[in-house]
C-alpha positions as semicolon CSV with decimal commas, in nm:
position;residue;x (nm);y (nm);z (nm)
1;X;-0,003;-0,017;0,015
2;X;0,133;0,365;-0,099
3;X;0,163;0,640;0,126
4;X;-0,112;0,809;-0,022
5;X;-0,319;0,527;-0,028
6;X;-0,303;0,533;0,373
7;X;-0,476;0,866;0,364
8;X;-0,804;0,817;0,169
9;X;-1,038;0,770;0,489
10;X;-0,955;1,063;0,603
11;X;-1,226;1,259;0,427
12;X;-1,245;1,645;0,397
13;X;-1,482;1,823;0,565
14;X;-1,661;2,152;0,500
15;X;-1,537;2,441;0,738
16;X;-1,599;2,794;0,784
17;X;-1,367;3,035;0,677
18;X;-1,412;3,269;0,946
19;X;-1,320;2,958;1,185
20;X;-0,961;3,022;1,092
21;X;-0,819;3,208;1,391
22;X;-0,491;3,280;1,567
23;X;-0,334;3,299;1,932
24;X;-0,038;3,411;2,037
25;X;0,108;3,177;2,319
26;X;0,477;3,239;2,472
27;X;0,565;3,384;2,139
28;X;0,415;3,153;1,893
29;X;0,150;3,174;1,674
30;X;-0,047;2,846;1,644
31;X;-0,364;2,797;1,401
32;X;-0,656;2,690;1,648
33;X;-0,962;2,505;1,455
34;X;-1,143;2,204;1,552
35;X;-1,096;2,064;1,210
36;X;-0,747;2,163;1,213
37;X;-0,629;1,985;1,543
38;X;-0,884;1,655;1,401
39;X;-0,678;1,660;1,071
40;X;-0,330;1,676;1,294
41;X;-0,456;1,407;1,466
42;X;-0,551;1,155;1,238
43;X;-0,243;1,234;1,045
44;X;-0,059;1,172;1,342
45;X;-0,214;0,851;1,363
46;X;-0,132;0,741;1,051
47;X;0,188;0,790;1,031
48;X;0,250;0,635;1,367
49;X;0,112;0,321;1,216
50;X;0,365;0,338;0,917
51;X;0,679;0,110;1,006
52;X;0,900;0,306;0,718
53;X;0,841;0,642;0,823
54;X;1,164;0,770;0,995
55;X;1,326;0,572;0,684
56;X;1,215;0,880;0,482
57;X;1,461;1,178;0,471
58;X;1,324;1,546;0,611
59;X;1,243;1,657;0,271
60;X;1,030;1,353;0,182
61;X;0,860;1,373;0,483
62;X;0,785;1,740;0,428
63;X;0,662;1,662;0,073
64;X;0,435;1,367;0,159
65;X;0,257;1,555;0,444
66;X;0,229;1,879;0,180
67;X;0,062;1,657;-0,124
68;X;-0,150;1,491;0,145
69;X;-0,303;1,850;0,270
70;X;-0,268;1,972;-0,089
71;X;-0,501;1,699;-0,187
72;X;-0,718;1,684;0,093
73;X;-0,779;2,077;0,021
74;X;-0,866;1,977;-0,349
75;X;-1,145;1,787;-0,201
76;X;-1,269;2,002;0,053
77;X;-1,503;2,340;0,045
78;X;-1,212;2,510;0,197
79;X;-1,052;2,841;0,011
80;X;-0,709;2,957;0,129
81;X;-0,465;3,207;-0,008
82;X;-0,146;3,094;-0,068
83;X;0,024;3,257;0,242
84;X;-0,273;3,031;0,464
85;X;-0,194;2,714;0,268
86;X;0,221;2,756;0,366
87;X;0,139;2,847;0,683
88;X;-0,103;2,524;0,750
89;X;0,140;2,308;0,604
90;X;0,432;2,424;0,770
91;X;0,199;2,381;1,143
92;X;0,132;2,020;1,009
93;X;0,466;1,964;0,950
94;X;0,612;2,059;1,284
95;X;0,304;1,956;1,458
96;X;0,384;1,590;1,347
97;X;0,674;1,379;1,477
98;X;0,550;1,044;1,393
99;X;0,454;0,969;1,748
100;X;0,061;0,954;1,726
101;X;-0,140;1,094;1,963
102;X;0,143;1,218;2,187
103;X;0,183;1,465;1,892
104;X;-0,119;1,651;1,997
105;X;0,014;1,741;2,299
106;X;0,371;1,846;2,124
107;X;0,184;2,055;1,885
108;X;0,001;2,266;2,179
109;X;0,279;2,568;2,191
110;X;0,192;2,633;2,591
111;X;0,277;2,277;2,672
112;X;0,691;2,294;2,746
113;X;0,749;1,942;2,895
114;X;0,604;1,567;2,885
115;X;0,668;1,305;3,121
116;X;0,546;0,951;3,002
117;X;0,570;0,627;3,225
118;X;0,410;0,290;3,180
119;X;0,126;0,300;3,469
120;X;0,001;0,662;3,422
121;X;-0,141;0,904;3,185
122;X;0,130;1,184;3,019
123;X;0,211;1,435;3,269
124;X;0,232;1,738;3,108
125;X;0,368;2,075;3,189
126;X;0,169;2,361;3,046
127;X;0,168;2,752;3,119
128;X;0,436;2,644;3,421
129;X;0,211;2,380;3,592
130;X;0,231;2,017;3,604
131;X;-0,093;1,833;3,542
132;X;-0,244;1,504;3,418
133;X;-0,350;1,493;3,064
134;X;-0,593;1,262;2,917
135;X;-0,331;1,052;2,733
136;X;-0,189;0,739;2,814
137;X;0,046;0,535;2,625
138;X;-0,027;0,189;2,591
139;X;0,332;0,078;2,452
140;X;0,575;0,266;2,600
141;X;0,862;0,029;2,468
142;X;0,728;0,097;2,102
143;X;0,732;0,476;2,155
144;X;1,119;0,435;2,290
145;X;1,195;0,237;1,984
146;X;1,039;0,537;1,770
147;X;1,200;0,805;1,972
148;X;1,546;0,653;1,939
149;X;1,491;0,582;1,559
150;X;1,357;0,910;1,444
151;X;1,694;1,046;1,604
152;X;1,943;0,779;1,467
153;X;2,020;0,634;1,809
154;X;2,111;0,292;1,798
155;X;2,244;0,225;2,160
156;X;2,111;-0,003;2,408
157;X;2,215;0,203;2,716
158;X;1,909;0,214;2,988
159;X;1,984;0,567;2,977
160;X;1,984;0,803;2,725
161;X;1,956;1,118;2,653
162;X;1,937;1,327;2,293
163;X;1,774;1,599;2,071
164;X;1,515;1,549;1,806
165;X;1,426;1,861;1,630
166;X;1,320;2,111;1,889
167;X;1,267;1,843;2,177
168;X;1,514;1,759;2,424
169;X;1,482;1,387;2,514
170;X;1,549;1,167;2,796
171;X;1,463;0,793;2,816
172;X;1,510;0,549;3,117
173;X;1,476;0,166;3,108
174;X;1,542;-0,120;3,293
175;X;1,753;-0,248;3,500
176;X;1,798;0,078;3,596
177;X;1,399;0,148;3,660
178;X;1,059;0,111;3,466
179;X;1,041;0,273;3,113
180;X;1,010;0,672;3,181
181;X;1,084;0,915;2,933
182;X;1,100;1,319;2,981
183;X;1,049;1,516;2,681
184;X;1,128;1,878;2,730
185;X;1,108;2,163;2,420
186;X;1,388;2,355;2,353
187;X;1,284;2,720;2,414
188;X;1,560;2,890;2,162
189;X;1,782;2,764;1,876
190;X;2,106;2,939;2,007
191;X;2,275;3,124;2,246
192;X;2,531;3,380;2,159
193;X;2,646;3,690;2,358
194;X;2,383;3,947;2,161
195;X;2,113;3,716;2,361
196;X;2,286;3,740;2,696
197;X;2,327;4,104;2,655
198;X;1,976;4,140;2,505
199;X;1,814;3,960;2,812
200;X;2,047;4,145;3,061
201;X;2,229;3,782;3,171
202;X;2,535;3,946;3,143
203;X;2,661;4,334;3,086
204;X;2,926;4,505;2,881
205;X;3,161;4,493;3,112
206;X;3,113;4,101;3,153
207;X;3,123;4,071;2,788
208;X;3,446;4,245;2,727
209;X;3,602;4,046;2,996
210;X;3,512;3,714;2,857
211;X;3,627;3,810;2,516
212;X;3,958;3,913;2,680
213;X;3,982;3,538;2,803
214;X;3,920;3,417;2,470
215;X;4,144;3,652;2,297
216;X;4,430;3,522;2,568
217;X;4,342;3,191;2,513
218;X;4,267;3,098;2,868
219;X;4,149;2,789;3,002
220;X;3,783;2,782;3,140
221;X;3,621;2,570;3,359
222;X;3,194;2,646;3,361
223;X;3,018;2,514;3,664
224;X;2,641;2,479;3,742
225;X;2,365;2,233;3,866
226;X;2,124;2,096;3,639
227;X;1,955;2,293;3,354
228;X;2,141;2,591;3,491
229;X;2,291;2,690;3,154
230;X;2,641;2,554;3,111
231;X;2,572;2,447;2,759
232;X;2,424;2,804;2,673
233;X;2,752;2,967;2,780
234;X;2,957;2,750;2,588
235;X;2,764;2,796;2,303
236;X;2,810;3,178;2,365
237;X;3,203;3,122;2,384
238;X;3,223;2,858;2,105
239;X;3,048;3,123;1,889
240;X;3,263;3,411;1,883
241;X;3,593;3,170;1,867
242;X;3,777;3,123;1,573
243;X;3,926;2,813;1,469
244;X;3,782;2,595;1,718
245;X;3,623;2,257;1,782
246;X;3,341;2,129;1,992
247;X;3,299;1,783;2,160
248;X;2,981;1,739;2,305
249;X;2,790;1,436;2,467
250;X;2,505;1,481;2,239
251;X;2,448;1,768;1,989
252;X;2,238;1,984;2,226
253;X;2,458;2,281;2,034
254;X;2,369;2,304;1,691
255;X;2,690;2,376;1,539
256;X;2,926;2,089;1,362
257;X;3,091;1,919;1,655
258;X;3,205;1,575;1,751
259;X;2,976;1,391;1,949
260;X;3,135;1,154;2,218
261;X;2,843;1,015;2,423
262;X;2,919;0,648;2,323
263;X;3,325;0,667;2,341
264;X;3,532;0,506;2,583
265;X;3,787;0,697;2,742
266;X;4,080;0,523;2,541
267;X;3,878;0,633;2,206
268;X;3,804;0,985;2,367
269;X;4,206;1,043;2,429
270;X;4,215;0,927;2,056
271;X;4,007;1,172;1,929
272;X;4,127;1,487;2,150
273;X;4,478;1,381;2,005
274;X;4,400;1,378;1,630
275;X;4,189;1,684;1,691
276;X;4,504;1,888;1,892
277;X;4,732;1,782;1,591
278;X;4,498;2,019;1,350
279;X;4,607;2,302;1,627
280;X;4,313;2,453;1,683
281;X;4,286;2,784;1,887
282;X;4,034;2,611;2,130
283;X;3,891;2,268;2,198
284;X;3,528;2,312;2,387
285;X;3,394;2,021;2,597
286;X;3,049;2,036;2,654
287;X;3,036;1,709;2,876
288;X;2,958;1,793;3,213
289;X;3,311;1,602;3,331
290;X;3,527;1,876;3,387
291;X;3,750;1,655;3,108
292;X;4,116;1,852;3,026
293;X;4,436;1,758;2,940
294;X;4,747;1,948;2,802
295;X;4,600;1,988;2,418
296;X;4,855;2,282;2,370
297;X;4,565;2,502;2,293
298;X;4,296;2,706;2,500
299;X;4,020;2,515;2,672
300;X;3,673;2,548;2,798
301;X;3,509;2,266;2,987
302;X;3,193;2,204;3,200
303;X;3,153;2,030;3,518
304;X;2,777;1,983;3,678
305;X;2,803;2,119;4,050
306;X;2,632;2,312;4,289
307;X;2,918;2,553;4,360
308;X;3,257;2,647;4,236
309;X;3,415;2,460;4,552
310;X;3,191;2,152;4,497
311;X;3,310;2,169;4,135
312;X;3,647;2,189;4,263
313;X;3,629;1,904;4,501
314;X;3,471;1,692;4,288
315;X;3,741;1,725;4,003
316;X;3,999;1,687;4,264
317;X;3,863;1,328;4,435
318;X;3,835;1,216;4,069
319;X;4,196;1,298;3,979
320;X;4,368;1,198;4,339
321;X;4,181;0,840;4,287
322;X;4,260;0,790;3,897
323;X;4,632;0,930;3,937
324;X;4,697;0,811;4,312
325;X;4,795;1,137;4,407
326;X;4,693;1,347;4,739
327;X;4,411;1,599;4,753
328;X;4,621;1,883;4,778
329;X;4,815;1,779;4,439
330;X;4,503;1,742;4,283
331;X;4,345;2,056;4,341
332;X;4,709;2,191;4,229
333;X;4,648;2,035;3,893
334;X;4,318;2,187;3,896
335;X;4,505;2,529;3,894
336;X;4,725;2,376;3,599
337;X;4,485;2,327;3,421
338;X;4,239;2,588;3,430
339;X;4,243;2,948;3,495
340;X;3,904;3,069;3,567
341;X;3,573;2,870;3,699
342;X;3,279;3,033;3,623
343;X;2,953;2,942;3,806
344;X;2,609;2,969;3,658
345;X;2,294;2,988;3,820
346;X;1,937;2,950;3,714
347;X;1,813;3,179;3,426
348;X;2,151;3,214;3,256
349;X;2,296;3,480;3,535
350;X;2,642;3,418;3,640
351;X;2,668;3,413;4,041
352;X;3,036;3,420;4,028
353;X;3,399;3,395;3,835
354;X;3,705;3,323;4,013
355;X;4,070;3,291;3,933
356;X;4,270;3,001;4,031
357;X;4,641;3,022;4,147
358;X;4,901;2,851;4,381
359;X;5,011;2,992;4,697
360;X;5,406;2,993;4,788
361;X;5,273;2,643;4,958
362;X;5,190;2,514;4,628
363;X;4,797;2,493;4,726
364;X;4,524;2,622;4,513
365;X;4,389;2,974;4,588
366;X;4,058;3,094;4,415
367;X;4,004;3,454;4,369
368;X;3,679;3,579;4,329
369;X;3,697;3,859;4,048
370;X;3,297;3,812;4,026
371;X;3,017;3,816;4,199
372;X;2,610;3,846;4,165
373;X;2,421;3,906;4,486
374;X;2,055;4,062;4,511
375;X;2,042;4,103;4,141
376;X;2,326;4,331;4,098
377;X;2,674;4,216;3,941
378;X;2,998;4,302;4,114
379;X;3,360;4,274;3,979
380;X;3,727;4,359;3,983
381;X;3,793;4,351;3,616
382;X;4,005;4,648;3,567
383;X;4,326;4,466;3,772
384;X;4,253;4,120;3,577
385;X;4,254;4,302;3,280
386;X;4,582;4,498;3,320
387;X;4,743;4,141;3,424
388;X;4,587;3,982;3,139
389;X;4,761;4,258;2,881
390;X;5,069;4,224;3,055
391;X;5,075;3,842;3,042
392;X;5,253;3,676;2,730
393;X;5,036;3,631;2,433
394;X;5,089;3,538;2,030
395;X;5,127;3,846;1,861
396;X;5,004;3,661;1,590
397;X;4,691;3,549;1,718
398;X;4,363;3,792;1,590
399;X;4,209;3,969;1,846
400;X;3,842;4,008;1,920
401;X;3,757;4,351;1,976
402;X;3,436;4,433;2,181
403;X;3,269;4,727;2,047
404;X;3,176;5,005;2,224
405;X;2,838;5,022;2,416
406;X;2,604;5,166;2,147
407;X;2,196;5,102;2,275
408;X;2,097;5,256;1,935
409;X;2,284;5,009;1,717
410;X;2,307;4,718;1,940
411;X;2,170;4,433;1,691
412;X;2,417;4,574;1,429
413;X;2,715;4,495;1,632
414;X;2,646;4,090;1,618
415;X;2,543;4,093;1,283
């Protein structure tokens, strides 16, 4: 049976053109119409019944949905302009993932998270409130397989986290626990310094300081709790770099990168050695492990920790255990590997930046040069910038110059 034959039973219905309306929710416009919603549901259920749907390319999927929609329009009494046709076709495509009735929840712009288990209805976070939906997934194992296949994931690990279009998906399976799926929508496609400045997460002085660190190829450790925004700051720093590579556990940052989620320690070391031979200016690690080694270039790395001290303790404990050294030596090693630690708090604010150094006794010293308290930043960047300018740097290294404050031409600075 051909693809189009599968949709013959989706009969068009008469519809009042005046019934087409829009609502603005979370900055997105979504058509609201009972017939369109019903059409999305039927189309989603049909697609979910097609085993080979995920073998099609994205272009083929778009073409098939567009062809179906055009045929449906021809048989209906609905008269639409070309703009309305484009908008509704795009809405159909963006609303259909191939997960059946689950697509109806994902297409709701007010829904930001889904939580799916074997024993209860799907929980949704809608307008910041967690509620129980009327949808229940009867076969979670089949859903897991479709999620993995749609994202090209072939790992059999019991815990997986990956990105599918605008969705961040976490899957937990036996023997770790009963099958559980968390799906969270990405709130934005890209984070750069323009976004951080425009949304008042940092100010011009912080921006200039971070650009200076990049110019000087300083090694930066980014610390923060789960979902604090470590990856967002890594993406912002990476977007300001030249001749750099990024290594991720999964493709959360939409850049050409090396995905190392399935690599063991030896394979990862070999990958980094190969990349180092290309002499990049920076190697950026978005791995939440604080990974770093002497790669002969700048390094940015992340670690999951609730404070700078906990981050240092976590890395030092791991180093002491693996290298058979004392805790003092392990902490001193951190100062050798990283120049600064930047702690990220919720909502993409920086709670602190501290400089690493060693005292005369060889012990690690953390000097706080930025602190955020009661919604305000205080910092001592003037002294630090002066020290950085006096440090040895590569005269041939191109320098990224932060442009002066100019509120009237803010966007033009980031073209």
